[in-house]
VOGU-3710 file (C-alpha; in Angstrom, 3 decimals, decimal comma):
1> atrfealvlv> 133,406/53,876/-1,725  135,973/52,449/0,654  134,928/50,654/3,808  135,912/53,710/5,891  133,776/56,031/3,735  130,852/53,643/3,964  131,131/53,468/7,754  131,172/57,280/8,030  128,043/57,562/5,888  126,278/54,764/7,775
11> afagllvlfl> 127,198/56,322/11,118  125,860/59,710/9,990  122,578/58,254/8,741  122,182/56,026/11,798  122,710/58,882/14,266  120,257/61,044/12,307  117,603/58,306/12,478  118,262/57,849/16,210  117,819/61,567/16,841  114,593/61,703/14,837
21> lqwgqypyvg> 113,341/58,672/16,773  113,702/60,685/19,980  112,812/64,164/18,721  110,362/63,739/15,827  106,642/64,169/16,575  105,305/61,450/14,310  101,611/61,565/15,334  101,480/64,986/13,672  102,451/63,511/10,297  100,120/60,506/10,398
31> syylryvpva> 100,845/58,054/13,219  103,060/57,554/16,246  104,198/54,246/14,746  105,740/55,935/11,696  108,755/56,593/13,934  109,828/52,985/13,382  109,811/53,209/9,556  113,187/55,053/9,323  114,648/52,554/11,792  113,605/49,629/9,611
41> lmagttfrvl> 114,855/51,345/6,450  118,141/52,176/8,135  118,654/48,593/9,236  118,067/47,269/5,721  120,236/49,936/4,086  123,097/49,373/6,530  123,094/45,652/5,801  123,198/46,231/2,027  125,896/48,932/2,154  128,232/47,007/4,442
51> ravrdrpwfq> 127,781/43,893/2,376  128,566/45,825/-0,824  131,870/47,199/0,497  133,114/44,178/2,417  135,733/43,349/-0,227  136,851/46,935/-0,826  139,938/48,541/0,760  139,653/50,468/3,994  141,358/53,577/2,624  142,347/55,149/-0,678
61> spglgkgvli> 143,037/58,717/-1,672  139,752/60,458/-2,567  139,355/63,392/-4,910  138,898/66,890/-3,484  135,124/66,929/-3,816  134,668/63,498/-2,327  137,140/64,262/0,465  135,216/67,397/1,443  131,948/65,442/1,423  133,361/62,734/3,688
71> alhavgvvvl> 134,812/65,380/6,028  131,423/67,095/6,285  129,758/63,789/7,118  132,422/63,116/9,751  131,666/66,498/11,358  127,976/65,589/11,170  128,696/62,368/13,048  130,261/64,363/15,895  127,401/66,892/15,992  124,664/64,261/15,826
81> gamnwmalra> 126,453/62,180/18,421  126,406/65,151/20,804  122,730/65,855/20,075  121,796/62,232/20,716  123,745/62,268/23,960  121,837/65,362/25,081  118,538/63,779/24,056  119,348/60,683/26,088  120,355/62,902/29,015  116,848/64,428/28,924
91> havdpatvem> 115,637/61,156/30,510  117,834/61,662/33,574  116,345/63,300/36,696  117,059/63,662/40,392  116,104/60,495/42,326  113,968/62,718/44,611  111,368/63,153/41,861  107,809/63,599/43,134  105,314/60,802/42,395  101,807/61,768/41,230
101> efplrggiwy> 98,784/60,227/39,546  98,417/60,723/35,813  95,764/63,439/35,308  93,922/61,739/32,431  92,102/58,420/32,423  91,045/55,701/30,025  93,292/56,050/27,029  96,651/56,039/25,294  98,459/59,297/26,004  101,311/60,864/24,072
111> istggsnavl> 103,922/63,206/25,526  104,558/65,778/22,798  107,171/67,629/24,824  108,895/66,846/28,098  112,265/65,988/29,600  115,037/67,466/31,698  116,726/69,600/29,029  115,855/71,805/26,070  116,652/69,192/23,409  113,420/67,280/24,105
121> nlhhksstpa> 111,503/69,801/26,221  110,481/73,103/24,637  109,535/74,433/28,086  113,100/74,152/29,386  114,101/77,815/29,038  116,039/80,113/31,344  113,176/82,625/31,121  110,596/80,144/32,511  112,298/78,147/35,309  108,955/76,992/36,768
131> qhyaididrl> 108,269/75,098/33,512  111,581/73,274/33,248  109,969/69,849/33,758  106,538/70,641/32,313  104,927/68,170/29,927  102,315/68,496/27,180  99,901/65,593/26,741  97,839/64,446/23,719  95,550/61,427/23,281  96,278/58,718/20,693
141> drlgryargl> 94,012/56,085/19,217  95,152/52,498/18,614  96,552/53,470/15,206  98,754/56,122/16,793  96,698/59,071/15,502  96,061/62,157/17,622  93,174/63,607/15,609  90,548/62,875/12,989  92,139/63,765/9,682  95,746/64,498/8,805
151> ipgrvgdyli> 95,253/68,268/9,054  92,561/68,846/11,710  90,556/71,994/11,076  88,486/72,163/14,271  89,272/71,675/17,941  86,677/68,898/18,050  88,804/66,877/15,618  91,451/66,352/18,315  90,905/63,187/20,306  91,869/64,780/23,624
161> fgdtihspcr> 89,481/67,731/23,356  86,885/67,535/26,144  88,563/64,738/28,120  88,137/64,984/31,886  91,163/66,199/33,845  91,717/64,682/37,300  93,731/66,047/40,187  97,180/64,409/40,097  97,635/64,846/43,863  95,922/65,501/47,158
171> glvveihdgv> 95,890/69,224/47,778  94,262/72,622/48,037  92,912/74,648/45,118  94,738/77,987/45,273  93,834/79,505/41,908  91,438/78,996/39,028  90,773/80,881/35,838  87,839/80,332/33,491  86,105/82,283/30,763  88,879/82,281/28,127
181> pdhepyeyds> 87,377/81,101/24,809  88,683/77,975/23,109  90,117/78,942/19,744  90,518/76,974/16,555  93,743/75,069/15,779  96,882/77,119/15,083  95,290/80,268/16,400  96,286/81,352/19,882  95,933/84,097/22,446  99,412/84,875/23,751
191> dagggnrvvl> 98,012/87,503/26,123  95,908/84,866/27,891  98,972/82,720/28,714  97,864/79,446/30,268  94,229/80,142/29,464  91,662/78,432/31,673  93,503/76,665/34,458  93,572/75,148/37,914  96,506/75,607/40,289  96,896/73,315/43,305
201> dcdglevall> 99,033/73,386/46,427  100,085/69,790/47,020  102,097/69,737/50,247  104,003/72,875/49,293  104,318/71,952/45,627  102,483/74,186/43,165  100,883/72,078/40,421  99,328/73,887/37,446  97,092/72,372/34,770  96,633/74,717/31,822
211> hmmegsvqvk> 94,675/75,342/28,575  91,390/73,919/29,903  88,040/74,135/28,106  86,040/77,288/28,655  83,328/76,834/31,275  84,588/73,414/32,359  86,397/74,233/35,628  84,614/72,323/38,420  86,512/73,548/41,480  87,033/76,840/43,324
221> pgdrlaagdp> 89,813/78,299/45,464  89,809/76,781/48,941  88,502/73,367/47,824  90,421/70,446/49,299  90,832/67,623/46,804  91,832/64,002/46,815  94,013/62,629/44,043  91,714/61,688/41,178  89,007/64,278/41,819  87,753/65,875/38,578
231> lgrvgnsgfs> 88,964/69,411/37,836  87,557/70,203/34,402  88,112/69,309/30,762  90,882/69,595/28,194  90,500/72,595/25,918  92,472/74,915/23,688  92,504/78,226/25,542  95,277/80,764/25,875  98,708/80,363/24,313  98,021/76,966/22,756
241> vqphlhvqas> 97,998/76,045/19,069  96,049/72,802/19,491  94,097/71,035/22,258  96,400/69,452/24,825  96,977/69,380/28,570  99,972/71,212/30,003  101,079/70,029/33,453  103,852/71,540/35,533  105,029/71,369/39,125  107,209/73,943/40,836
251> rsagattpas> 108,247/75,216/44,224  109,455/78,538/45,549  113,157/79,255/45,302  112,907/81,654/48,267  111,468/84,831/46,735  107,788/85,636/46,280  107,646/86,490/42,571  106,426/83,915/40,001  109,809/84,096/38,246  111,471/82,808/41,417
261> rvgvpvrfgs> 109,732/79,444/41,214  111,753/76,463/39,993  110,418/73,406/38,210  110,215/70,047/39,941  110,368/66,726/38,031  107,353/64,446/38,459  106,928/60,718/37,932  103,629/59,231/36,804  103,285/55,508/37,431  106,966/55,519/38,488
271> rflvrndrfv> 107,950/56,930/35,083  109,566/60,261/34,284  107,873/61,032/30,975  109,753/62,684/28,113  109,004/63,659/24,530  107,652/60,743/22,445  106,764/58,582/25,461  103,377/56,875/25,598  101,438/56,364/28,812  98,642/53,801/28,749
281> ne> 95,947/53,633/31,423  92,941/52,141/29,629
//
């Protein structure tokens, strides 16, 4: 390979590793810290490749097959560059972001989806504007695992299942729902939507905490809460394939229908949390 061909291949592989670093959900394949293995391998491979071609010419006429392959990798560089740019843009939010307390205590927490665009946030859809800045939260242990066993078979295998949920803000309880059964992993009840939940009015901001454990809701409509007051426990109810806590904030866009609500970005501990972030509050 010429030096130009080597640089194209290295750029393609490097941008792919960078995208997977931002997008890949590594706790689900063993450990959060596995995300750094491709980075280390890429660094070593880049060093060896560039060293191997340092005395070769920059350009020479390739054959048809090799030329097509290099062209495809060059297109891949452009595409992956754009995807990485969008992933990095998912960290950007309006400076007027609302500050709240993190709703879970005493652990290492993993953001499995979140951000300001659809590249890193699966909730960012035109059909669900109220969820545009929603986040999903899991618990990790010190080894970066989210459950007991590589393929958890029961909801009790997930480290977050049963953890106490605290109010992220001072506000009024405006809605609760309880009585939806917790189902086993990778089963779900799409008709039950958010499952067991608590919805708060925090100074005009609607804050919803979803997929709670059946029978765990500790508040009722009309209760006035301080930030940190317990609400219930993490479960796996409704449209949820595994135990986690879904948190979203929204405000009315002027109409009275739920579809008219628009999502509001929230900072926890002065951080806007996106996919693959960790939040530690042990």
